[in-house]
C-alpha positions, 0 to 999 in steps of 0.5 A: 500500500502506498504513503497516498494510500495509507493516508486515505484509509487514514484520513476516513478511519475516524482516529483523532488527529493524535492517533493518525499521526502515530500511524503516518509516523510508519511507513507502511513497510514500517508497519509489517515489519513492525508485526513478526508473528509474535506481535501477530499474536498480540494484535489477535488475542486484544482484538478477540479481548481488549481487557485482556493484562498483559500479565495474562497475556504474557502467561498465554504466549509464553514470554517475558512480562517486560518484553510483552508490555514494550510490544505492546506499546508499540504496538498501542502507538501504531495499529492498536485503537481501544473502543467500546461497542454497545451492547443492543440486547442490554441496552435495549435500542437498535442499530442501522445503517442508512444510505444515502445516494447524494449529488457528486461532489456533495459526499462530503458535505452531506455527510457533515451535516448529518454527523453535526444534526443528528448527534444523540443518534449517529455515530459514525459516517463515512462517504463511500465510493462506488456507481453513486457518490454515497453517504454512510451513517451508523444510527442509533435508535430507541424505536421505529417512530424514533427511526421514522423522523429521522430517515425523513429528516436525512432526506430532506437534508439539502442534495440528499437524493436517495436513502436505503435503510437497514437494520442490523437484525444480528451479530452471528459472528466476529471473524475480526482476528482471523481477518487480521492476521490474514492481512498483514500475512498477505502484505507481508508476502507482496 
């Protein structure tokens, strides 16, 4: 991945400026060098359970605690971002995605407008590249009436042409650890 592509991915990532700078200070090849087999195992374990203590991780990976802590600190400064996710079943809320078709060249403007206007409901917004200029927004809401109001309000934003909606009904599984491992292993080979 070129530096321009890496910067593009970082720009769209939703990371803070400090987090982006930490990642951007590495070249992609430097990043791949950082992610050796041991660090890949550390990443896998932390993606499975971000709250894993360094002591239990060191025991599981059969390595000295100080070595693990040093490696973990480098990974957390460069490629790992710890985040919390909402437990939908416990909160009673619902999450869905709106994919919005907008006039050409207005994706960023519409995305910014949605993020500002719906601070209480919109978790994240991104622009998308496909056959049309699209914006995607992940929205949390309580009931159908609230969802209806949100959708109608988004449709009324200037430059919005149409909106498609899908609700997350059930998360069946999470392959993140194995996908991340495969990504870094495939990147090393190229």
